[in-house]
VMD Tcl script that draws the C-alpha trace (Angstrom):
set ca {
  {-32.02 2.84 -16.83}
  {-29.93 0.59 -14.57}
  {-26.97 2.06 -12.73}
  {-23.51 1.09 -13.98}
  {-22.00 -1.83 -12.14}
  {-19.55 -1.01 -9.41}
  {-15.98 -1.87 -10.35}
  {-14.04 -4.08 -8.02}
  {-11.23 -1.92 -6.70}
  {-7.66 -3.11 -6.94}
  {-4.79 -0.73 -7.55}
  {-2.58 -2.07 -10.34}
  {-0.21 0.86 -10.80}
  {1.20 3.63 -8.66}
  {3.93 6.24 -8.87}
  {6.71 7.21 -6.51}
  {8.10 10.39 -8.01}
  {10.64 10.92 -5.27}
  {14.16 9.55 -5.04}
  {15.56 7.58 -2.11}
  {16.87 10.69 -0.35}
  {13.49 12.45 -0.52}
  {11.72 9.35 0.78}
  {14.20 9.06 3.65}
  {13.69 12.72 4.57}
  {9.90 12.30 4.58}
  {9.94 9.32 6.93}
  {13.03 10.33 8.93}
  {15.01 7.22 8.08}
  {18.34 6.42 6.46}
  {18.32 6.12 2.67}
  {21.19 3.66 2.74}
  {22.29 2.50 -0.69}
  {18.81 2.30 -2.19}
  {19.14 3.21 -5.90}
  {15.52 4.32 -6.36}
  {15.44 7.45 -8.56}
  {11.66 7.81 -8.92}
  {9.06 6.52 -11.37}
  {6.10 4.17 -11.68}
  {5.63 0.85 -9.91}
  {3.80 -2.01 -11.61}
  {2.95 -5.49 -10.31}
  {5.92 -7.83 -9.99}
  {8.41 -4.98 -9.95}
  {10.60 -3.86 -7.08}
  {9.87 -0.72 -5.07}
  {11.10 0.90 -1.85}
  {9.40 -0.44 1.28}
  {9.78 0.89 4.82}
  {9.87 -1.85 7.41}
  {10.70 -2.53 11.01}
  {10.78 -6.19 10.02}
  {12.87 -8.51 12.11}
  {14.70 -5.54 13.59}
  {11.89 -5.49 16.17}
  {13.13 -7.62 19.06}
  {10.79 -8.32 21.95}
  {11.90 -9.06 25.48}
  {13.19 -7.36 28.63}
  {15.65 -4.59 27.93}
  {15.31 -4.94 24.19}
  {14.79 -2.00 21.89}
  {13.73 -1.17 18.41}
  {16.29 -0.65 15.72}
  {15.75 2.23 13.28}
  {13.27 1.69 10.48}
  {14.91 0.93 7.17}
  {14.11 1.18 3.49}
  {14.48 -2.03 1.52}
  {13.42 -3.21 -1.96}
  {10.45 -5.57 -2.08}
  {8.53 -7.10 -4.96}
  {4.93 -5.95 -5.44}
  {2.86 -9.11 -5.28}
  {3.04 -12.26 -3.16}
  {2.58 -15.88 -4.26}
  {-1.11 -16.86 -4.08}
  {-2.57 -19.57 -1.85}
  {-2.24 -23.12 -3.09}
  {-6.00 -23.21 -3.63}
  {-5.94 -20.23 -6.02}
  {-7.33 -20.85 -9.51}
  {-4.42 -18.99 -11.11}
  {-1.29 -20.08 -9.29}
  {0.90 -17.88 -11.50}
  {-0.91 -14.63 -10.69}
  {0.53 -12.76 -7.69}
  {-1.74 -11.31 -5.04}
  {-1.45 -7.50 -5.06}
  {-3.86 -6.43 -2.32}
  {-5.54 -7.61 0.86}
  {-9.32 -7.34 0.70}
  {-10.31 -9.89 3.35}
  {-8.31 -9.14 6.49}
  {-9.77 -12.19 8.26}
  {-8.54 -14.62 5.62}
  {-6.31 -17.36 7.08}
  {-3.90 -16.53 4.25}
  {-3.28 -13.04 5.71}
  {-4.27 -12.92 9.35}
  {-1.05 -14.40 10.79}
  {1.14 -11.82 9.07}
  {-1.23 -8.95 9.80}
  {-1.30 -9.72 13.51}
  {2.48 -9.97 13.60}
  {3.79 -6.39 13.29}
  {7.17 -7.44 11.95}
  {5.45 -8.24 8.64}
  {3.64 -4.91 8.31}
  {5.28 -2.25 6.17}
  {4.81 1.20 4.65}
  {4.73 1.75 0.90}
  {5.75 5.30 -0.08}
  {3.86 6.71 -3.07}
  {3.05 10.03 -4.75}
  {-0.04 8.89 -6.69}
  {-1.98 5.74 -7.59}
  {-4.11 4.66 -10.52}
  {-7.58 3.13 -10.65}
  {-9.45 2.05 -13.78}
  {-12.72 3.85 -14.47}
  {-15.79 2.56 -16.23}
  {-15.70 1.69 -19.93}
  {-16.69 4.64 -22.10}
  {-18.76 4.82 -25.27}
  {-15.61 4.11 -27.28}
  {-15.17 0.79 -25.49}
  {-12.03 1.93 -23.68}
  {-11.45 2.25 -19.98}
  {-10.01 5.46 -18.61}
  {-7.18 5.72 -16.13}
  {-7.86 7.81 -13.03}
  {-4.87 8.99 -11.00}
  {-5.16 10.20 -7.42}
  {-2.75 12.00 -5.10}
  {-2.83 13.56 -1.65}
  {-3.27 17.31 -1.45}
  {-1.79 17.44 2.06}
  {1.33 15.29 1.62}
  {3.50 15.02 -1.53}
  {4.76 11.57 -0.48}
  {2.24 9.44 1.42}
  {2.33 5.99 3.00}
  {0.07 3.12 2.02}
  {-0.40 0.34 4.55}
  {0.94 -3.00 3.39}
  {2.04 -6.43 4.55}
  {4.96 -8.48 3.30}
  {5.53 -12.21 3.08}
  {8.82 -14.01 3.47}
  {9.18 -16.23 0.41}
  {11.94 -16.95 -2.10}
  {11.69 -13.30 -3.12}
  {9.97 -11.31 -0.32}
  {6.96 -9.47 -1.71}
  {4.29 -7.12 -0.40}
  {0.56 -6.58 -0.85}
  {-1.35 -3.35 -0.25}
  {-4.16 -3.16 2.28}
  {-7.47 -1.99 0.84}
  {-10.38 -0.27 2.53}
  {-13.76 1.20 1.62}
  {-13.66 3.92 -1.06}
  {-14.14 7.57 -0.24}
  {-16.53 9.78 -2.21}
  {-13.87 10.66 -4.79}
  {-13.17 7.02 -5.57}
  {-16.86 6.14 -5.59}
  {-17.37 8.68 -8.38}
  {-15.21 6.51 -10.63}
  {-17.16 3.38 -9.68}
  {-14.66 1.79 -7.32}
  {-15.66 -0.40 -4.40}
  {-12.30 -0.16 -2.61}
  {-9.18 1.98 -2.38}
  {-5.67 1.65 -0.94}
  {-5.43 2.20 2.80}
  {-3.53 5.48 3.00}
  {-2.15 6.38 6.42}
  {-2.30 9.79 8.13}
  {0.77 12.00 7.56}
  {2.46 11.66 10.92}
  {4.98 9.34 12.50}
  {2.68 8.20 15.30}
  {0.33 6.57 12.78}
  {3.23 4.99 10.90}
  {4.62 3.63 14.18}
  {1.27 2.09 15.12}
  {1.16 0.29 11.78}
  {4.73 -0.97 12.11}
  {4.67 -1.86 15.82}
  {1.15 -1.69 17.27}
  {-1.29 -4.37 18.31}
  {-3.55 -5.48 15.48}
  {-6.68 -3.82 16.84}
  {-4.94 -0.42 16.91}
  {-3.30 -0.98 13.52}
  {-6.53 -2.09 11.87}
  {-8.30 1.03 13.15}
  {-6.03 3.07 10.86}
  {-7.46 1.40 7.75}
  {-10.04 4.06 6.98}
  {-10.97 5.78 3.69}
  {-8.75 8.82 3.22}
  {-10.73 12.06 3.24}
  {-11.80 13.16 -0.23}
  {-11.13 16.78 0.77}
  {-7.46 15.89 1.22}
  {-7.14 14.17 -2.16}
  {-7.02 15.35 -5.73}
  {-7.26 13.87 -9.22}
  {-4.11 14.26 -11.29}
  {-3.68 14.07 -15.03}
  {-1.35 11.55 -16.64}
}
mol new
graphics top color blue
foreach p $ca { graphics top sphere $p radius 0.5 }
foreach p [lrange $ca 0 end-1] q [lrange $ca 1 end] { graphics top cylinder $p $q radius 0.2 }
display resetview
């Protein structure tokens, strides 16, 4: 009997069940006037994003301004060569693509996406329906997913993907969001570091530090 086909992994829904103040406390930043009260995030909706953005100023004697939390749209306009020009790009699978590489190598366009859980579709069951699988971190209530944003008419972001861990493989996925370690040094490397150091962070999160959650 042939093995079920592996599902192409692309997160299409996640939750951020923490308000702006809780997010700010987790990442040691100012909440500002962000109205986020918690809830789910779907493609083409706004969500809190942590960025160093253009506050990073290079040059002698220059410094870094504090990280800030800003709203960004999930999904960026696709390349002009895309078959479906109306469908936003939600994740980065090919980091060497000319479409992404310029922004990825420029740290001002890298950002952190706070989340409390994310959803992946499982295989189709005997009833012909696909099951939702939700995953969270056992070691950090609010975690950061690596992302990159693009400056367009409405600035949007896309999540970085990486190879799946054992937990995600069990549901048939071939990729998962790139979840960063729970400490500020890792976040700072993603927001400010050279690309080789930042890319080294894009590893499958340990299955032992994750858990399935019911929705």
